[in-house]
N, C-alpha and C positions, 0 to 999 in steps of 0.2 A: 353476231358476226356476219360480215357479208361473204357469201360463198361464190365461188367460180360456177358458171354453168358450162364451161368449156369442156368438151368431150375429147378423150385422146383420140388422136386419128391412128389407125393401125399403120405399122412401118410399111407395109406393102403398097398403101395408097400414097400417091405423090402428094406432097404438101404444097401448095401453090401461095407464094407470098408476094405481095405487092407493096412498095413504098412510094409515096408521093414525094417528089422533089420538086423545088421551086426557087426561082431568084431569091436572094437574101436569106435562105435558110441558114442554119448552123450545121455543117457537114457532120459533126460528131453526133448528132442526133440520128443521123442516118448510118454512119460508118461504125460507130460503137455497136449497136444493135446487128448491123450487117456481119460483123465479125463473129457473132454468136450464132445468128439464124442462118447463115449460109453453111453452117457446119452441121445443121440439123440432116441426117440421113434422108435421102430421097426427097428432096425439096427443089424448087426453083424460085428464082426471085426476080422480079420485075422492077425496074425504076419508072415510074410512071408520070408524065406531065402532058400539057397541052400539045407540045410538039416535041421533036427529037433533037431540037437545036441545043448546043452546049449552054450551060449556064453557071453562074458562080454563087457561091455562098457569100455571106456578108463580110467575109475576110479575104475573099478572092479565090477560094479553093474551087477548082473546075469540076463540074459534074456533066455526065451525058446520059440523059434520059433513054431508054431503049424501047419504050412503047409509049403510045398516046392513050388518052382517057377512051378514045373510040376503039383502039384495037386491043386493049387490056383483056385478057382472057379470064378464066375462073380465078377468083381469089378466096383463099381460105383465111389468110391473115393479112390484114390492112394495116400497114405501119404509116404513123402520120407525125413527122418530126416537126420542130418549131424553129424558132429564130426570128430575127428582126422583120424578115420579109413575110411573116405570119399575118402581119397587119394587112397586107394587100389582099389576102386570100379571104380575110372575114367578110368581105362583101361580094366576093366573087362567085356568082350563083353557079356557074360551070363546075367550079371545084366543089361546092359545098353539095351540089346535087349528085356528082360523082361519089363523093363520101356516103352521102344518105343512102344511095341505091346500092353500093357494094356493102355497106355495113349490114344491110338486112340479110344478105345471104352469107356473110362472112361468119366462120366460126370464131373468129377474135378480132377486135378492133384494138389497136395498140398504139397509143400516143407517148410521145417524148417531150419533155419539157413544154414550151408553149403550143406545141401541137394539140394540147388539150383544149386551148382556146379556139382553134379551128374546129375542133369536134363539138364546141360548145355552140359555135355559129352555126353548125350545121344541124344543131337539135339534138345531139347524141347524148348530152350530159343531164338532161331533165331527170331528177330524182335519183341520180346516180352518185356514187363515191367517186371522187377523182382527185388527182394531185397534179402540180405543175411546178415550174421554177419558183423558188421562195418569192421571188420579186412579184410574182403573178397570183400567189395563192388567194389573195384577197378579192380577186376578179372572177373566180369560179362561181360565186353566189350570183352572179348576173346571169348566169345561163342555167340556172336552177339546179346546179350541182351540189352535193354534200361535201365540203372540203375535207380532204385528208391530208394530214401532215406526213403520212408515210412516204418512204422513199419509193415505194411500189404500191399502188392501191388497185384492188381487184373487185369488180362488181359485176357479176353475171358474166357477158362476153366481153366487157370492156375493162382493159388493163392501161394503167397510165403510170408512166415513171415521172419522177421530179426532174430537176434540172440536168441537162446535157448528160454527164457520165452516169447518171442513174439508168440511162437507157441500156446499158450493159446489164444492170441488176434486173431491169424490167425483161430484156430479151431472155435472160436464163430462165426467168419465171415463165414466160410464154412458151419456150421450148420444153419446159417440164409439164406445163398444162397441156400442151398438144402432141408431146411424144414420150411423156413419163420422166420421172425424176432421174433416171440413170442416164438417159440421153443427155439431160441437162448437166449432169455432174460430170460426165466425159468431156463436154465442150469446155466447161469451166476449167477443168484441169489442163485441157489442150491448149487453152489461150493464157494459162498460168494467172488466172484472175484471183489475186489474193492482195487487194489494195493494202498498202503501208504509206498513206501519204505523208510528207515530212513536217506537215504543220496540222494541227488541230483546228483549223479554221475553215472548214468545208461547208458550214452551216452558219446562219446568222445567230443561233444560240450559242456557238462555240467561238466564234470569231472575235478577236479583239474589238472594243468598241471603235477605235480609230479607223480599222480596217472596213469595218461593217459601214461606217458613216461615208467612206471614201466610195465604196461600191455603190452605195445607194445613191450618192450624188451623181455618180458617172452613169447610171441607169435611169435616173429621175424622169428625163424628158420622154424616154420610150415608155416607161411604165404609166406616165400620165396619158399619153397618147393611147396606149392600150385601155386604159380606165375609160376614156372618152368613148372609144370604139364599144367597149363591152356595155356600157351603159345605153348607148344608143341601140344596140342589137337588142339588149334586154326589153327595152321599150317595144321594139318591133315584135319581138317573140311574146310580149305580154307577160314577162316575168317579173313579178312584184318583189322587190328587196327592200327590207326593214332598214 
């Protein structure tokens, strides 16, 4: 069983969190975890991008970075969300180098949804267990990762959450790893996180075939594009896939 190597940070030490934001991301990959992480006692959160200009997620939600890659201070926890805009970042060396450099010193790197693919392009997934949105699970192998179907996967200092809303589960997990179970439990209660979805179709295993087919068709072009990108990056990284 893979274990976490993340050490609990004492409550008296300030926890510095940074989340990368980018055009075309999916805001819930950020705002879901943010609702958890911002409640960790004695912490600060930076929203980081190349500049401080307003940007929009892929559905038009407006976001405002508050610091730049060059200005970002110490980072204990680096959050990397996903969304359709992730494709542009896969070849963006400025973004990838920032992730590499900060991941080395961070206590934890936390990806949500297809943010895992960005981590893969940065070379962080080699030999590590990771998860992502179910439509992209088959792409993790191109980055040398060990594919996990868990909602939250932990490997060393790397934590990954599956699609979108799994980011809340991942954030509670990260909060527990960094500050202890009691802190995470208090946050869970404070946000009344006790999901009772109206339908049992939140995964491809439980969704009715008709619903599954419809969602697969709607996302097929983006999934195909992501696969092309993953294969190209795998070749560049020298990752051999059977």
